N, C-alpha and C positions, 0 to 999 in steps of 0.2 A: 755584558761588559761588568765587572762589579769592579764598583767605585772603592778606592781606599785610600785615606788622605795618608795616612801612616805609610804607605808603599811611595806616595809622591815626595815624603817626607824624606825618605830613607833615598831616592832619585835625585835630589838636589844636588848640583855639583858642591863639593865639599868646599872649595875656594870661596864660592859664592855665598855661601852659607855661614862660611867663618868670618867673612869680610862684614855682612850684614849683620850680625851678631855682635862684632867687637865696635861697630858704629852705633846701633840701637843702644848696647850697655853703656858707651862712655858718654852719647847724648843724654842719655837717661841720669848718670852720676852727675856730670855738669848742672842738668836742671834742678836735681835733689839740694845742690849746695848755691843753686843762686848764679852760676858761673855764667852759662850760657841757656835761654830758651830761644824757640823756633819762632811763636807767635807771636809777633809785634805787638799787639795787644795787651801780651802778658809780663812783657818785659818790663815795662811801668811800675808793674803791681809787687815786682820782687822785692825792691828796696823799701817799699811800706811793711814788708814780713820782717823781713833782715832789721829793720831799725825800730821793731815793736809795735806798728800803728796798724800790723793786721794778723790775725791767727793764720795757723797754718791749715787748718780746716776751712775757713774761709777761702782762703790763697787756692787750697785743692779743688774745692767746689767750683770757683771761677774758672779754674784751668780747663776744668772737666767741658762747664758749659760753653767755652770757649772754643774747643779742641774738637769734639766728639763729634758733632754735628757736619764739621768740615771733614775731618776723616772718613765719614759713612756718604756722606752725600757730595763730597770734592773727591777726596783723594783716591779712593778705591774705586768707583767709577771710572774715572780717566785713566788708572793702572790696569783695569781690565780690557781696554782696548787695544794694548800693546802687546804681550802684559812687559811693561817695563814700571818699578815702582815709582809711583810720583813722590815725590820726597815728604812732601805735605803728609801721606800718608803712614809716614816711617815717625818724622819727628814732631808730629805735632802729638803723636799716641806717647811719645819718650817724653815729651814736656810732664803731661798728665801723670805718668808713672812715677818719673824721679820728684813730681811737687807731693805725691800721695804719700810714698814713702816718706819715714819721720826722717825727720833732722837731725840723724845721731850717727857714729860708725856703722851699727847696724842697719840703719835705714840707708844709707849709701852704699853698701856693700847690695843691700838686696834690689836696691834702683837696678843696680849695673846686671845683676842677675836675669832680674825680668824683665830688663830693656833688652837684653841678649835675646831671652825667647819670644818675646814678642816681634822682635826684627824677622828671627828664622820662620815664626808661625807666620808672618806678611806674606813671605816668600811663598812658604809652602800653602799656605791658602789661597793664594791668586792662580798657584798652579790648580790646585782641585778645583776650584769653580771653573776655571778654564775647561779643565778635563770633563768635570760634570755636565757643564754644557755641551762640550762635543759628543756627550752621550745622547744627549734628547733627540727624538723622532726629527724634529726641526733643527737643524743642525745651522746656529744663526751667527757664529761666531767669526765665519770669512765677513758677513756681512757688517757685524760690528765693526770691524778695523777702517769698513767706509765713512764712518762718523767724523774721522780725523782728515778725511780727504781735501776738502775746500781748506784747512787750514794751510797746506802745505803750498797754494798758489796765492792766499789774501794776508801770509804772514808778512810780506814787504809793504803793503800797504801803511802800516802802523806810525811810520815816521812820517810820512804826510799829512795823517791824521793828529801826532800830535806837535808839529807846527801849526795847522788851523787850529790849534786850542791855542796856541802859547802866541801865536803873532798873526792870526786872521784866516781866514775863508780862502782868500785871494793866493798868499803866499803858500798854503797848503794844497791849493790845485798846482804851483809849479812844479813842490816835490811830486806831487802825484804823477806829474809828466814825465818826470825825472826818471821815476821809477819804472813808467811803463816802455819807455827810450830804452833804461836798459835792460828790459825783459825780451823785447822785442830784438835787440842789437845782438845781444849773449843767443839769444833762438837761431837769430841769422845764422853767427861765426859757425856754431856748434862747436868745434873743438879746435886747439891750436895744437901744433906741435914744435917739439924743441928739437935744435940741429945737433948733429953730430953723427956717429957711425950709424946708431939705431932710433931711428924715431918713435916717439913715443908720444902718439895724440895724447892729450888730455882733455876729457869732455867739460864742457863750461857749464855750471848749473843756473840756467836764467834765474830761478825764485832766488838763489844765494847772490847772484851779483845784483840782482835789482834794489835787493835789501841793503847791501853793500852801501849802492851809488846813494839811496835814499837817508839811510844813517849820516853820510859824509854831510848831506845836504841839511841834516837836523840839526846837526852841531856845530854846521858854520853859520846858521842862523842863532843856535844857541852862545856859541863863544864870542858873536861879538855885541853880545848886551853886557855892558858894565855898570856894577852902580854908582849912583848920582855922587860925583865929588863935591867935595865939602867948600863953603864958600872962601872967597880971598882972605887970607890972614888968620882961617881958622884951623884949630888942628881937625886932621881925618878923625871922623868917627868910628869906633870900631864894630865890625860887623856882629851880628845877633849870633854868631857862631863862635867867633872869637871871643865874648862874654861869656858864651855857656862853659867855653875850654875853660876861662878864669873859675867859673864857679864852682866846677865840677871835677876839678884836677887830681882829686882825692881819687875820684870815682874810675877814672881813667888809669891811674894807679893798680887799684883794684883787676880791672881786665889785664893790664899787663903783668901782673904779679901770679895769673894764671895763665899765661902765654902757650908752654908746651902743651898743656892738654888741647888747647883750643888749635894750635898748629899739629898735633896729630891727628884731631877731627878734620882738619881742612885737608892734610893728605890722604887718608883714607876715604873723602866721599869725593875727591877728585878719583881715586883707582876705581870706585863705585861708578863714577861718570863715563868711563871709558868703552868706548865700542866694543872691545874686547868683553867687557863683564855686563855692561848693558844692565845694572840693575838699579840704578836711579837717572832720575830727572829731573832736571829745575822745577820746569814749568811744564804747562800741558801744550806748548808749541813745540818744544823741544822734546817732549817726549813723542810727539806725533812724527816728529822729523827723524827719530832715532828710530822708529818704526819702521819708518819707509827707509831707513841706512843711509840718509841723506846729512853726514857728519858734519859737513862743513856749513850747511845752512842753520844746524842746531846751535853749532857754536855760535854764529854770530847772533841768532836769536837769544844765546845764553849771556852774548856778551852785553846786548844792548838792556836786558834785563838787570844786569849786574849792575851795570851802570846807572839806572835808574833805581837802584837800591842803597847807593853811596849816600845819598840825604838823609834817608830813614832810618838805617842801620846804624849809622855813623852820629846821628841825632841823637838817636834812643839810648844808643850805647854810652855815650860821653854824659848823658843827663841821669842814667838809671845804673853805669857800672855794671852792666849784664849785657853780654854780648850774644850773637845767634851763632849755634855750633857748624852752621855753612856759613857764617861770615858775609861779606858782601856778594855772596853766589860768584865771585869771580873764579872759585875754585872747580866751576863745574866748566867752565871755558879752558881750564886747564887739562882735565879729565878728556875732554872734545875734542883738543886739540891735539893728541896723540893716541896712537893703540898701545902703547907701552905704558905698562902699570907701574915699572919702576920711575920711568919719566915723570909720569902724571901725579905720583906719591911726591916725588921731591918738589916738583912744581907747585902742589897745591900746598905743601908745608910753608914753601918759600913764601908764595901768595899770601896766606893767612898770617904770618910773621910780620909783613912788611904792612899789611892791613892795620895790624895792632901797633903796632911801632910808630905808625905814620898817622893813627887817627886824629889826633888834633891837629896837624899841618894839614892833613884833608879836609878838615874840617874849616879851617880859615882859609885855605883856598877856592873853597864853594863862596866864602864873602865875597871874592874878587870876579868869580863870574855866575851872577844872580840868574842868566840866563838859562846855566846849568845845571843849577840846583833846582829851578821851576821845572827844566824839562824833564828830570824825574820822575817828580809827579804825576806829568801827563802822560808818560811814556808807560805807566803802569795802569792809566783809565785807559789810553788808547788801546793797549795789549788787552785790555777787558773788551772792551766794545769791539773788537776785531772777534776777539774769541767768543762773544756771545753768540755774534752773526753767523758766524763758521759752521760752532758747534749745532746753533739749530738748524741751518740746512745742510749739515753732515747727517744729524740727527734723522731729517726728512729722509732725506736719498736711502741711508742703509735700512730704516724702519719701511720703507717703500718696497723694497729689494727684499725684506722679510715677508711683508705683508701686504700686498700691492692692494690700493687704494686706502686704507683702513689704517695703514701705517701712518699717512700725512694726517690722518682725522686725531687720531693717540695722540702724537707727538703734538700736535698743534692744542689739543686739550691741554696736555699738561701743562705745556709751557703758557698757558691763558689761564688757567687756573691757579697756577702756582703764584700768580701775580696776587691772588684774590686772599690768598692765606695770610694769616697772622705771624706765621713764620716761616718764611718762605725761604724755597732753596736757593742757592748761588748759582742763578740764571744762567752760567757757562756750563753746569754740570747737568741740564735739562736733556741736553742732546743724547748725552750717552747714557743716561737712567733712565729716558724714555725709549731709547731704544732696546736695551734690557728687558724694560716691561713689556714691549712688541714681541720680543722674542719669546718671552714665556708664555703669553697671549697666544702666540701662533702656536705654541705647543699644547695649549691647553684646547684651543679648537681642533687641533689636529686629532687629540685623544677623545673629545666629544664625539666627533665623527661630522663636523660642520662645514668641513674642506677635506 
């Protein structure tokens, strides 16, 4: 079988290629002008450049240092397991492209062209790598998908972990029990039928229902927590976010000035997230669920992740005047809520519009519910911890299926040695990376005749 990258490029669905090109080009152009960048750590540096305290060259070097390792070591390995593009692979790349192009009209247009080419090349490249792996004498692609299997059943556990972090171990145990009861109860019911002339049984997803119940419990705890009241006769103190809004009102206006570019970006991202396109996934968990055709569960995970990003994206946006090309991530929820691209586009546009228009009010509202604000940080931590365990276990299962016995050894060795490295990889990426290494090793062993 002959391998031809350009043949794979031509074989891509034109609609998907056009969509990913537009998203890539638009995101790179917004990064070029400092309107929006995806990397949360890069956002605070944009005002330093815009206000003359940092050179363009230094900003470009920093963006590359922050993003390149995540694209290679995090975004692409996860994207190969589906293959659906993890949004980090695309938007971290467009951050670098936009900032490296010069800050003038020519650089603005050039960033759009390069960003579009990068998006299409990423799509074609993933297909080409998958095809290349399929041509090897030991085809490990079917086993590579097993890396994400533990995620399917473990993702409902993170709300219990969030409650444990925020309110203590005992309350976390109660949420865990509620999660398990929801799972077992849904499994026992199986499906429900609706009356009428034609009964249409709907199969209930135990993982999705368990996650829903766990999230309800998590937010019940978070909403009960209120800020400390001021002493009698004393005026109520302003919350931290309210002070922030007052200090940086001009930067909020800067975001709102560019609202229509951001609205378009939100609508297009929502379309790419629909199951009918299956182009972009918001995170590793939703990516694995999308690959398993678990649309409802993927939507719930994306919703939880989006809620967790409200404080982070909202606060950094207010303080810097720079937004994210996919906003607070609710556009992914809009995409997964429907299979109709047009409805997804409209919903994504409306969501991004509302996020930007209500940015100051959302921040002030969070002051009234400090539990929800703290919950956002804990959600990201809990999901990261859950992914690290699930993907390590999944990597071992997949690697052992590819190379029995030795697969366990290789994954464990890479995981433990990574911890001794001066520049370690993100731990949740070890599972997919180690499995790919085992797959390649299995082919080397086969070719030299050891097995």
